[in-house]
LUMTORRO-950170 format. One record per atom (N, C-alpha, C): atom name; residue number from 0; x, y, z. Coordinates in pm, whole numbers. Layout:
<at CA; i NUM; x X; y Y; z Z>
...
END
This chain:
<at N; i 0; x 84; y -120; z 5>
<at CA; i 0; x -1; y -1; z 3>
<at C; i 0; x 87; y 125; z -4>
<at N; i 1; x 215; y 112; z 12>
<at CA; i 1; x 303; y 231; z 24>
<at C; i 1; x 370; y 263; z -112>
<at N; i 2; x 321; y 194; z -210>
<at CA; i 2; x 384; y 230; z -346>
<at C; i 2; x 509; y 157; z -369>
<at N; i 3; x 544; y 55; z -301>
<at CA; i 3; x 645; y -26; z -321>
<at C; i 3; x 792; y 39; z -315>
<at N; i 4; x 793; y 146; z -222>
<at CA; i 4; x 916; y 221; z -203>
<at C; i 4; x 1012; y 144; z -114>
<at N; i 5; x 1140; y 121; z -154>
<at CA; i 5; x 1245; y 47; z -65>
<at C; i 5; x 1251; y 113; z 72>
<at N; i 6; x 1242; y 49; z 174>
<at CA; i 6; x 1255; y 94; z 303>
<at C; i 6; x 1389; y 57; z 386>
<at N; i 7; x 1467; y -22; z 329>
<at CA; i 7; x 1592; y -75; z 374>
<at C; i 7; x 1694; y -100; z 270>
<at N; i 8; x 1813; y -70; z 300>
<at CA; i 8; x 1919; y -115; z 211>
<at C; i 8; x 2050; y -111; z 282>
<at N; i 9; x 2151; y -187; z 233>
<at CA; i 9; x 2270; y -188; z 297>
<at C; i 9; x 2385; y -197; z 181>
<at N; i 10; x 2483; y -114; z 188>
<at CA; i 10; x 2583; y -128; z 86>
<at C; i 10; x 2706; y -177; z 159>
<at N; i 11; x 2785; y -269; z 87>
<at CA; i 11; x 2900; y -331; z 147>
<at C; i 11; x 3029; y -284; z 79>
<at N; i 12; x 3135; y -288; z 141>
<at CA; i 12; x 3262; y -258; z 72>
<at C; i 12; x 3287; y -367; z -34>
<at N; i 13; x 3348; y -307; z -146>
<at CA; i 13; x 3363; y -398; z -260>
<at C; i 13; x 3457; y -513; z -236>
<at N; i 14; x 3538; y -516; z -134>
<at CA; i 14; x 3621; y -627; z -98>
<at C; i 14; x 3553; y -723; z 2>
<at N; i 15; x 3436; y -694; z 53>
<at CA; i 15; x 3375; y -765; z 160>
<at C; i 15; x 3323; y -909; z 93>
<at N; i 16; x 3317; y -1007; z 178>
<at CA; i 16; x 3269; y -1140; z 133>
<at C; i 16; x 3114; y -1135; z 134>
<at N; i 17; x 3058; y -1098; z 32>
<at CA; i 17; x 2914; y -1087; z 24>
<at C; i 17; x 2831; y -1207; z 42>
<at N; i 18; x 2887; y -1320; z -7>
<at CA; i 18; x 2800; y -1450; z 1>
<at C; i 18; x 2765; y -1480; z 156>
<at N; i 19; x 2859; y -1444; z 241>
<at CA; i 19; x 2838; y -1475; z 389>
<at C; i 19; x 2742; y -1369; z 459>
<at N; i 20; x 2716; y -1251; z 382>
<at CA; i 20; x 2645; y -1147; z 452>
<at C; i 20; x 2498; y -1155; z 412>
<at N; i 21; x 2450; y -1235; z 322>
<at CA; i 21; x 2317; y -1235; z 265>
<at C; i 21; x 2219; y -1281; z 374>
<at N; i 22; x 2245; y -1391; z 433>
<at CA; i 22; x 2145; y -1441; z 525>
<at C; i 22; x 2140; y -1356; z 649>
<at N; i 23; x 2250; y -1308; z 721>
<at CA; i 23; x 2234; y -1218; z 834>
<at C; i 23; x 2158; y -1078; z 800>
<at N; i 24; x 2184; y -1035; z 679>
<at CA; i 24; x 2107; y -918; z 624>
<at C; i 24; x 1960; y -951; z 616>
<at N; i 25; x 1935; y -1066; z 553>
<at CA; i 25; x 1787; y -1100; z 542>
<at C; i 25; x 1731; y -1127; z 672>
<at N; i 26; x 1779; y -1181; z 770>
<at CA; i 26; x 1721; y -1212; z 894>
<at C; i 26; x 1707; y -1075; z 977>
<at N; i 27; x 1800; y -981; z 970>
<at CA; i 27; x 1784; y -848; z 1029>
<at C; i 27; x 1671; y -773; z 966>
<at N; i 28; x 1648; y -779; z 832>
<at CA; i 28; x 1538; y -713; z 777>
<at C; i 28; x 1400; y -776; z 811>
<at N; i 29; x 1404; y -899; z 830>
<at CA; i 29; x 1271; y -975; z 867>
<at C; i 29; x 1242; y -931; z 1010>
<at N; i 30; x 1336; y -899; z 1088>
<at CA; i 30; x 1308; y -858; z 1221>
<at C; i 30; x 1234; y -736; z 1237>
<at N; i 31; x 1268; y -640; z 1144>
<at CA; i 31; x 1204; y -501; z 1143>
<at C; i 31; x 1086; y -488; z 1040>
<at N; i 32; x 1070; y -581; z 943>
<at CA; i 32; x 955; y -571; z 850>
<at C; i 32; x 825; y -653; z 907>
<at N; i 33; x 723; y -603; z 850>
<at CA; i 33; x 592; y -667; z 872>
<at C; i 33; x 598; y -793; z 793>
<at N; i 34; x 473; y -859; z 790>
<at CA; i 34; x 465; y -983; z 725>
<at C; i 34; x 440; y -979; z 567>
<at N; i 35; x 501; y -873; z 503>
<at CA; i 35; x 474; y -859; z 365>
<at C; i 35; x 590; y -935; z 292>
<at N; i 36; x 568; y -947; z 162>
<at CA; i 36; x 667; y -1018; z 68>
<at C; i 36; x 799; y -941; z 81>
<at N; i 37; x 904; y -1021; z 63>
<at CA; i 37; x 1037; y -959; z 61>
<at C; i 37; x 1113; y -993; z -60>
<at N; i 38; x 1168; y -885; z -123>
<at CA; i 38; x 1250; y -904; z -253>
<at C; i 38; x 1381; y -857; z -212>
<at N; i 39; x 1489; y -953; z -236>
<at CA; i 39; x 1633; y -918; z -228>
<at C; i 39; x 1689; y -908; z -372>
<at N; i 40; x 1759; y -795; z -387>
<at CA; i 40; x 1826; y -765; z -518>
<at C; i 40; x 1976; y -779; z -492>
<at N; i 41; x 2047; y -851; z -577>
<at CA; i 41; x 2190; y -867; z -548>
<at C; i 41; x 2262; y -895; z -679>
<at N; i 42; x 2390; y -908; z -671>
<at CA; i 42; x 2467; y -953; z -787>
<at C; i 42; x 2494; y -1103; z -769>
<at N; i 43; x 2591; y -1160; z -857>
<at CA; i 43; x 2602; y -1296; z -864>
<at C; i 43; x 2644; y -1352; z -734>
<at N; i 44; x 2706; y -1275; z -649>
<at CA; i 44; x 2747; y -1318; z -512>
<at C; i 44; x 2626; y -1373; z -426>
<at N; i 45; x 2508; y -1317; z -450>
<at CA; i 45; x 2386; y -1364; z -379>
<at C; i 45; x 2356; y -1516; z -406>
<at N; i 46; x 2401; y -1566; z -522>
<at CA; i 46; x 2368; y -1700; z -560>
<at C; i 46; x 2463; y -1793; z -502>
<at N; i 47; x 2425; y -1864; z -401>
<at CA; i 47; x 2505; y -1974; z -330>
<at C; i 47; x 2396; y -2078; z -283>
<at N; i 48; x 2444; y -2195; z -261>
<at CA; i 48; x 2344; y -2303; z -207>
<at C; i 48; x 2285; y -2259; z -75>
<at N; i 49; x 2374; y -2213; z 19>
<at CA; i 49; x 2321; y -2170; z 149>
<at C; i 49; x 2224; y -2059; z 138>
<at N; i 50; x 2258; y -1962; z 61>
<at CA; i 50; x 2183; y -1834; z 38>
<at C; i 50; x 2033; y -1876; z -24>
<at N; i 51; x 2052; y -1951; z -122>
<at CA; i 51; x 1914; y -1989; z -190>
<at C; i 51; x 1834; y -2071; z -117>
<at N; i 52; x 1888; y -2169; z -40>
<at CA; i 52; x 1820; y -2251; z 48>
<at C; i 52; x 1743; y -2170; z 162>
<at N; i 53; x 1820; y -2078; z 224>
<at CA; i 53; x 1763; y -1985; z 324>
<at C; i 53; x 1646; y -1905; z 273>
<at N; i 54; x 1675; y -1844; z 145>
<at CA; i 54; x 1569; y -1760; z 92>
<at C; i 54; x 1452; y -1836; z 58>
<at N; i 55; x 1460; y -1968; z 3>
<at CA; i 55; x 1355; y -2042; z -39>
<at C; i 55; x 1259; y -2086; z 97>
<at N; i 56; x 1345; y -2131; z 202>
<at CA; i 56; x 1283; y -2169; z 324>
<at C; i 56; x 1193; y -2051; z 381>
<at N; i 57; x 1244; y -1929; z 368>
<at CA; i 57; x 1165; y -1814; z 429>
<at C; i 57; x 1081; y -1749; z 320>
<at N; i 58; x 1064; y -1813; z 209>
<at CA; i 58; x 978; y -1761; z 103>
<at C; i 58; x 1007; y -1616; z 48>
<at N; i 59; x 1150; y -1590; z 41>
<at CA; i 59; x 1190; y -1466; z 6>
<at C; i 59; x 1231; y -1473; z -139>
<at N; i 60; x 1170; y -1379; z -217>
<at CA; i 60; x 1199; y -1372; z -366>
<at C; i 60; x 1333; y -1286; z -396>
<at N; i 61; x 1410; y -1333; z -482>
<at CA; i 61; x 1522; y -1263; z -516>
<at C; i 61; x 1554; y -1237; z -659>
<at N; i 62; x 1631; y -1135; z -692>
<at CA; i 62; x 1672; y -1106; z -834>
<at C; i 62; x 1814; y -1101; z -833>
<at N; i 63; x 1888; y -1172; z -919>
<at CA; i 63; x 2024; y -1172; z -924>
<at C; i 63; x 2066; y -1238; z -1060>
<at N; i 64; x 2163; y -1196; z -1117>
<at CA; i 64; x 2219; y -1265; z -1245>
<at C; i 64; x 2276; y -1403; z -1204>
<at N; i 65; x 2248; y -1490; z -1286>
<at CA; i 65; x 2297; y -1627; z -1257>
<at C; i 65; x 2434; y -1644; z -1322>
<at N; i 66; x 2536; y -1688; z -1241>
<at CA; i 66; x 2666; y -1706; z -1279>
<at C; i 66; x 2675; y -1831; z -1373>
<at N; i 67; x 2763; y -1823; z -1476>
<at CA; i 67; x 2767; y -1939; z -1567>
<at C; i 67; x 2842; y -2068; z -1497>
<at N; i 68; x 2891; y -2023; z -1379>
<at CA; i 68; x 2961; y -2136; z -1296>
<at C; i 68; x 2855; y -2230; z -1251>
<at N; i 69; x 2742; y -2184; z -1221>
<at CA; i 69; x 2634; y -2270; z -1155>
<at C; i 69; x 2544; y -2320; z -1264>
<at N; i 70; x 2504; y -2243; z -1360>
<at CA; i 70; x 2408; y -2280; z -1474>
<at C; i 70; x 2462; y -2237; z -1597>
<at N; i 71; x 2460; y -2328; z -1705>
<at CA; i 71; x 2518; y -2277; z -1839>
<at C; i 71; x 2409; y -2187; z -1898>
<at N; i 72; x 2448; y -2105; z -1984>
<at CA; i 72; x 2376; y -2020; z -2057>
<at C; i 72; x 2264; y -2090; z -2147>
<at N; i 73; x 2306; y -2208; z -2194>
<at CA; i 73; x 2215; y -2293; z -2265>
<at C; i 73; x 2102; y -2343; z -2184>
<at N; i 74; x 2126; y -2379; z -2062>
<at CA; i 74; x 2030; y -2428; z -1962>
<at C; i 74; x 1932; y -2323; z -1930>
<at N; i 75; x 1986; y -2202; z -1901>
<at CA; i 75; x 1903; y -2085; z -1863>
<at C; i 75; x 1812; y -2045; z -2001>
<at N; i 76; x 1861; y -2047; z -2103>
<at CA; i 76; x 1790; y -2002; z -2225>
<at C; i 76; x 1665; y -2099; z -2249>
<at N; i 77; x 1685; y -2227; z -2213>
<at CA; i 77; x 1591; y -2333; z -2233>
<at C; i 77; x 1476; y -2338; z -2133>
<at N; i 78; x 1484; y -2258; z -2021>
<at CA; i 78; x 1382; y -2254; z -1913>
<at C; i 78; x 1254; y -2191; z -1950>
<at N; i 79; x 1145; y -2253; z -1902>
<at CA; i 79; x 1019; y -2179; z -1934>
<at C; i 79; x 996; y -2081; z -1826>
<at N; i 80; x 979; y -1952; z -1872>
<at CA; i 80; x 961; y -1839; z -1792>
<at C; i 80; x 840; y -1839; z -1700>
<at N; i 81; x 749; y -1912; z -1743>
<at CA; i 81; x 618; y -1939; z -1661>
<at C; i 81; x 652; y -2010; z -1534>
END
């Protein structure tokens, strides 16, 4: 109802280990947020098994580019967007 305006963000140093910071950031935001849907936007460092497992378990939506290390471009191109 608030027009989907971001209410929280955190920028990290470029040399920081971002992969390990996703879950603590998500949990901190969940503590201050109401029971609304959550969307996390990140870069390829967001995509790790632990991060995706935690986000899926907490029903958190995310947007991040998929690294070719995890999934080939051919596999991604063949996915049904539905």
